[in-house]
N, C-alpha and C positions, 0 to 999 in steps of 0.2 A: 502493499499501499504507499504512495505516495501523499504523501502530510508535511504543511509547512506553517510557519509561524505564519498567526492571519495577523493578513493588512491592517496598520491602524484602523482605516477606516471599517470591516471588518470589526475589532474593536470595541470600535466604538458605538456602533450599533449591536452587539453584547449586552452590549451594559448599557439600555438605553432600553434593557429585557421590552423585548417587543412578544403583543400579544396578540398574532397572529391568526385571526376567523375571527377576531371577537370588534374588529373593527373592519366596517364594507369601505375597499375604496371609492372614492369617487368617481364622475367620467372623467378619463383618458384616452387624449387624440390615439387615432389609429396610426403603426407607422414603428419604425425599428429604433430601440434603446437602448443603451448601453448599460454593455451584466458585466463586464471587465475589459482590462489589459491584456493584450493580447499574452503581450512576459510573463505575465503572474500567474499564468493559467500553463503548467509542463503538462507532456506528454503522462498518462498517467492519472492525473491525478485531478482531482476527486475535491470539491469548495459549494460549502452552502450559502448559495445567495440565496433573498427574499426583494420580490417586487412584486407595486400593486397587488399588497397586502397579499398575498400566496408565497410558500417556500416553496425552494425547487434549489434540488442536484443538476449543478454545470459543472462539468465532463469534460477529459478530453481524455482520447483509447486514445491506446498503443500505438495504434498507423496517426494519430495529428489527428484525425476526425471529432467536430464537438458534439455534444450536447446539451442539452436538458428538461427536467422530466418533472412531477412534482415529487418532491420531498419525501412523500407519506410513504410507504411499501404499500399495495395494498391488502395486504397478510394479513400482520399482523402491527404497522403500523411505526416499524422502525423508519429510521432521519433516515433515507439516503444520502444527503449533504453531509452527515458525522461519522458513521457509522459504514457508507459507502465502499470499495477497493474497484475498478478500471482490474481487468482480466480482458487481455488483449482489448475485446473490440466490447465488452458488454462493461455493462456496471451489476457491480456483485451490492444484492444485503451482506450486513454484516451483522442478520439475525440468523437469515434462513439457510445463506447460498442463495435467495434466489437471482437468475440471470435477467434485466431488460438488457433491450436492446438502446439509440440509439433516438428512437419515434419514441419509444417505454414499450414494447408487447414481452412480456417471458415468453426468454427460451428456453425456463430449463428450470426446471421445479427437486432439484433433490431425492431423490427416491417416489419422485411420483412417474407413475405413467400416462397419467395425462394430463394433460395442461389448461385450466381454466381457463372459456373466455370472457372472464371481468379483471384477468392475473392480466395488468396492463394499465401504466404507470399513462399521464393524462404529458404528455410532449408538450416542447415548443419552439418557432422553427428558427434557427441562429446561423450566423454568417460570420463571415471571418472579413475583413477591410480596414487598410490604412493601422492595423497594430493598436486595433479593436474588437474586443467580440459583439455583435447585436445580438439580440431576440428581438423576436417579434411581434406584437400587440397590434388585434383586431381583427376578425373573422374574415375581411380579405386575401386573398392568395397575401405569400410577400412578395410585394416591388422591391426591383430595384435598388440602387442605393450609387445613382446617377452620379448627383454631386462628388464621388468620390469616384469615382472610375480610376478615376489621371491617377491613383493610390498604387491599384491596382498590380503595375511591376516591378515588382519587391527589389529586382535588386539596381531599378533608377531610382530608388526610393531608402528612405531613414524613417523609422517610424519610432517617434522619441513621446512618450506616456509621460504624461502628467502631473495633474499631483486629484483628488477626488475627496469633496469637502461633505461632509451631511451638513444639510440647510434645515434649521425645524420649519418649515413652511409648508406650504403645497404645491402643488410645478407650477400652474403658469405662472405667479411671478416671479417663480425663480427664473425659469422659462424665457419670458417674457427683455428681460433686462436687456441681453444683445437688442436686444431692436430701441431701448431708450439714448441715443445721442448724447440728448442731451446733458446724461452726466461725465461722460467725459472733457470736458471742459474743466472736472471738477474731483472727477474720481482720479482723471488716469492723468491732468495734468499735459493734456498737446497747449498749453498760452493762446489757443486762441479755442474761440464759439466753434463744437460740429455740427452738424445737418444731417440726415437722410433725407436721398431720394430716390421714391417706390421704383423698383423699374420692372416686378411682375405677381403679377398676386390672382388669384386663380386655379382653383382648384388646390390638388395637392401640389402646387410652386407657390411657390415666396419667396423676394429677393429684393436688396436695393442697395446703395450704391452712400457709405461713409462719410462724407467732407467736409468740405469747414465750411461752414458759413456763411463768408464775405468771399466773395468768388477770384476778392483778388489776393488775397496769403493762399499762395498754387507753393506753399510751401515753411514746414515747421519746423523750427529743430532740424536742418536742413534733410529734410524729408518729407517726399512725399504723404498726408498725410489721405491719402483713397484705401479704401478697400471696400472691393462687391462683396457684400454677404447673400451664401441663397443657403437655407433654410434645405437637408438632408428631409424632414422632419421635422412636421411642429415640435421638438423638441430639442431637435441639433443642427448648429448655425455650423455652417464650410463657411468662414472669412483668409479671402485672400489678396495681401499686397495687390494696389496699382500702381500703373505709371498716370494717368492723369482719372480724368473726370469720361469716358468710355471706357466702359471695359476693355480688353485689348483678347477678348478671346484664346489665352493662347493656355500651355499648359504654364502649373503655378509652380516657378522655384518653393516656396513656402506654404502651406497652408497650414490655420490655423484650429484645431473642434473642437468647441464647446459643445459638451451632450446632459440632459437633463435625466430623469429617472426617477417615477417617483418608490420608495420600496413605501409606504403605506403613506396611512391620512398623518400633512402635518410633517411630515423626516423625507428631506427628495435628496438622494444624492446629485450633484455640478462637477464635472470633469470639461478636464480640457486638454487635447494631447498633439504635437503639429508631425504635420506630414513634409519631409522636407526631401526637396529633386537635389538628387549629386552629382558636383562635378564632371565625375568621369566612371568612368568603370574601378573598384576595390584599391583593382593589384595595381596603381599605378599612380589612385590618389585618394589616397586610404584616411594619412592623418590629413592632408588639407577635406574632405570630408565628413570625420568625427569633431574635428575644431569650427567651420563654420555652424554644426548640427551646434554640439554644447556652445553655440555661443550664441544659436538664435535662442535655446530653450531655456538659459540662465533670461533673457533677453524679455524674455513672454511671461516668463512664470515673475518678478521682476515687477510683471504689467500687471497680472492679473493675480498678484498680493490683492492690490488696494481695491479686490471687489470684496475679500473675506469676509472680514468683518459683517460687512453690507450683508449682504448672501445668505449669510452663515446662518441672522436674526431676524433680517425681515419679515413681516408677517401686512396681509394684507387689508386696506383697510375695506374701512363700513363700504365707503362711497367716497368714490375715487375724485381729488379735488384738485385740473388742470389746471395749468396756466400756458400765458402762450408763446412761455420757452417749451413747452413741452411738440414738440412733430407727431407729426401722425401719424407714423408706423409704426407704433405701439398700439394703439387703437387699429391699425387692418390687418395686423398680429395675433392683436382678438377674434377677431374675425374670421385669420387664417383657421387659425388653435378650434374657435368654437365649430367650423363645418367638416370638420380632421377629425369630431369624436363620431365612437362608433352610433349608426344612424337610433339603435334604441333607445341611449341616454342622450341622444345628442335633442331632444325638445324637452326633457324636463334641467339639462343643462344650461340652455339656452340663458333663463331668467336668469339668473344666476351669474353668469359671463358676463351676459350683455350689462348689468347693474352693475357692472365695475366700471363698463366703457365710458 
């Protein structure tokens, strides 16, 4: 059995003494969500994770494939995330050694000649892209992560895991902060007020450009402060620096990925990572590739830490108080968030979410 010490955020969540099943998760948009950094789940390893007030066993088989299934064993309720072990391509319960495939189907029961039809675990679709393990939430079939297609070639990119922050708030106020351009001048100190220009807002697509509020301020601290932000899902943003006010459409040299995942009502994980394009092949430019990536990681980490205490303890107000300085992007994001809620939940959640608009 492959076990490692729990990550710091795992220990923090454990200390919260979550009572999974006693609280019902509110409506959550359909889409891909952060499950774990790829480097934090080795082959043959299984870890317990909690999302949407449900507990899962997330594991990687000996062959490198991923699985995410309900952690409560259908046999006698053992926790597969904590007592399970990986055997070749299956997850084996540590109580009675029932073996489950990545899709949750029981394939072997020691001493039993027949496997009951109900011997199965609920599974969640998972994928791996950009150095992150993603899980799909929602009834429609999983959709491709188009906004991260450029990061698929591992030979040309470095994936740098960032940090995971446990926030004591619900999903929406944490997820929408990336669309709030007005806070940049105060929290991140670029030296000039910033604004956002909406580019696309339809269906499951939402993108905008962050740029100086004054068109004459084309440079801030010797760099051009234009950033294209595309939502890979309602709670995952991919930010790419741009040379000017018009997206150039070229494969990015660097992309910042910000993702938010709900653990349970009032507890949300916020995380970030980097995808850095190499200057060239490692056999020739290994030191330059690593030094450049390390410099960017430290720069982004320093900038992102300005948000930590704010995100960690922020709470939604009963009724928003807007000012002229607040741009339209946050309002547009809330509409985007609402229209991607599961259909069965959309009607009941619409009044609550629109009440914040």
